[in-house]
C-alpha positions, 0 to 999 in steps of 0.5 A: 881238468883238460881246459884248453886255451883254444877250444872248449870252455875257456874261450867260450866263456872268455876265460870267465871275463867279468864273471864275479867270484866272491870268496868267503874266507881268511882274507887276501894278500892283495899284492900276490901276482895272482891278483894283478890285472895285468891283461885285464885293462881292457876290461877295466870298467867294472860290471854295472851290477857291481855294488861292492867296495874295497874296505880300508883297514889295517895294512890295507888301502883301497888302492890295493884293489884293481881290475882283478880284485874288485872288492874286499871286505871284513866282518868282525862283530862276531869275533869281537864280541866273543873276545871283547878284550882282544885286539885283532891281529890284522883288522882288515881284509888282509890275510894272515893265514894263507888259506883265503889267498890260496882258494881265491887264486885257485878259483880265479888267479891271473897268469903267473910265470915261473911260479913253483913250490921250492922248484916243484910244480914249476910253470905258469900258475893260473886259476880256473877262470883266470879273467874272472873278477874276485871279491874277498869276504873275510870272516875267519880270523886268528882269533877264531870263526864265528857264525854271525860273521859268516852269515854277514859276509855271505849276505854282503857278497849277494848284496854286492852283486857276485855271480858265484860264491866260493866257501871253503868251510863248513859247520859240523853237527848243526841242523840247517836252521842253525847252519849260517852257510845254509841260511845265507846260501839260500838267499843267494840261491834265490838270486841265482847265485851258485854257492860252491862248498868243501865237503870237509876233511873228515876222514879217516876220523869218520866225521861225515861231510859238511855242507850237504845243503841241497841248494849248494854244490858240495865238492869232495877232493881228489888226487890227480896225476902229478907227483913230486919226486927224487930219483934214488940211483943204486950203484956208482956213477963210474959203472953206469951200465950197472946202475939202477934208478928208482923214482920215489916221492920227495918234496925236499925243498933244496936244489940238492944232489946227494952223490955216491954215498954209502948205503946202509941198512941193519935191523937196529938202526933202520928202525929210524927211531932213536935219535942216539943211535942215529947220531952215532951213524956214519955219514951215509944214506941210511934205508929206513924200515917201514914201522908205520911211523913215517912222520916220526922217522922223518923228524928223527932223521931231520934232528941229526946232521951226520947222515947224508940222506935217507931212504923211507919205505911205504906199504901203500901201493901208491903213496899218493898224499905225501906232503912234507920232507924236511930232510934229504929223503925219498919215499919208495914202495915196499917192492922198490924196497926189495930191489934196494935190498937185493942190490945191497945183498949183492954188492961189496960196496953198496952206494947210492945218489939222491937228486931232488926237485923233479915233478912227474906228470901223467905216470900215476892213474888218476884221478882217485878219491883222497883218504881224507875227504868227508863221506856222505850221506849228509847228516842234516839232509840225507834225502839229497845225495851228497857230495855232488862232485869231485875236483882236484884237492891234493898238493894243489899249488896256489898263492900264499902269504909271503911271511909264513913258513911253508917248508923246512930243512932239518930244524930250519924253517923256510918262507914261502917260496915265490909266494906259492904253496902246495896244500891239500884238502876239500878247501882246495877242491872247492875253488876248482869247481867254483872257478868252473861254475864261473866259466859256466856262468860266463858261457851260459849267463841265462842258466840258473844256479841249479843248471849249472850244478846239474851241468857239472854233475851229469858230465862227470866221469866216473872212470880214471886214466886207465878206463877203470872205475875211480878208486877210493884211496880211504877204502883200500883202493876199491871202486869209489862210491858216490857217497865219496865222489858224488857224481864223479870227477868234474869235466869242464869241457863236457859241462858246457854242453850237457844235453839236458839239465835238472833245474830247481826252484826256491819253492822246490827246496821248500817243499823238501824242507816241509818234509823234514819235520821242521817247524814253520819258524824253523823253515822261515829261519832258513828262507827268512821269508813267508812267501813259500808254502808246504802244500807239496812237501816231498823228500823224493821229488826234489829235481836233483840229478842224483838218486839216493834210497835208504833202508833200515838195516834192522828191518827183517832181511829180504823185506822189499822196499820200494821208492819212487822218484819224479824228475824233469829234465830240460832240453838245453842241447840240440833242438829236436832230439831223442833220448833213451834211458840206460839203467845200471842197477845197484847190486840187489836192487831193481830200477824201472824207469818210465818212459824209457825214451824222452822226445823233444821237439825244440830247445828248452822243452821239458819232459818228466820221468819216474824211477822206482827203486825196489830193494831189500834189507840185507841186514849187513848195512851195505851200500850199493850204487848204480846209475841212470844214463839218458843217451841222446840218439846220436851219441853226442850226450850221455847225461848220467845220474848216480844212484845210491842204495844205503842204510839209514845209519852207518853202512859199509 
């Protein structure tokens, strides 16, 4: 994320001081050190806008709130109505699942020294906005989640006076007028509260993203350049010059070192799928073949006690999302497997050692799109390109409830290590973006929700650490599409000073709704107001910092189609300046932009421009993408918007 305590967005925002993030989730573990107000006592006076409270309940009294955790509420009418004879496991804002504690500490957790997951990812834990205030709105229960509770929780967060809402969940397969997140977030948007949400974990099952809601920020999940490892040493420690060290993946939770054990491999035993055969094997480190059933192999090895350790193999050239290891094992690549076999064939007495609890940073090419993050287009509003941005989502270390099993050794479960857990999902990506939005609110209190979203989108990077296009793990490491990563991976320090922003009013969103064939009652279900009209309905002119053009793949191949878009940008950078347009047209399209230069005489001045995207149906349902970049004359600003051309349904 490149946040720096000495320069950039952190100090400019005072680390989010006095910005309030409302989290809609499973509750919170208030005793976690991430929610201590240590270092925040000088700001102990709550912001005057705050109207919330610390609601008491089961195992939760008001004294558990402080200058960091300033509010906690719970909403259970829906779950009680659906389960009238049930007794709620924890009838309060206390978290019994862990999810809400994790997301809240990711967004705005205080500094915690010595944090780790059983020795992995050790260091100082902190949220994106470590000096921001947090308030929890518990709407998810062990007994289920209900739309009425989600709606009530979000509405209360707005009434309480939060600045940012973070919601790492969504409702699949519902239209906007039946989606409680869409309805509640519209009310938040009217108060200029940015709602940051997760895109969903629908891949590789092909479930499209949720929260594809035009007035929200929708966040996809990316991998980053930190891996958890074990070193596999081939050869005896008595002959160090001949040793070969392979660093593979592992999250075995013990501080263990398997030393100088015999290394065995044979075609029958090394399938690692027979408990009977494995239990008869001699004490050794066994090399398991890649059978495509890695989880089953790990469970099998964990179930026997006679083996010293295991070496697992993955054909994946970069097994980036490996999470769990309950046996003393290490995961290596197919190339490294060949090295192991060569060593064994050339040695009369092949031996090896495995050392665990290693954290490696900066070695992986990153970021990349995860294989689980849901893809666009949005099924309930395809006219707006979703997701918006990508943020770190895989193996994120954050606070957890202390009475939950988070790892295992063999068949023995282990409790949460030091109150932290490493988990993955777009639920983890969302609070990263929420925290950055809080920092931007702190640095620019005058900005609208749309300006904050725009700044985050137009300053993203579409390149990885090798300066090549970000790869998509779920698409065989091909270049990622905006349908997977949105505009790209967020770059917080650039978002602080984006040059231009795309602003949007509530009426603009309603004009989009009016183009979607909704009835007046359906629109009013979303807006909960009759103050808006449909005089200027349009599906193309929502002032969004991205473009999506659809074609019907059943139309005759070669038939030319043109979509025209209008956009308005506001100069929030240097006063007098000039921008020139740079276009990268999607494959098979022509993109015309006019005017090709924008001249601003002062700050906050607005200029509009038009875009024509002309393309043909290829009959194959292919998706192509490009971009429009407004380049400031001095080179200080590059304001980039993605373009996607896609079929109306499906696509390759």
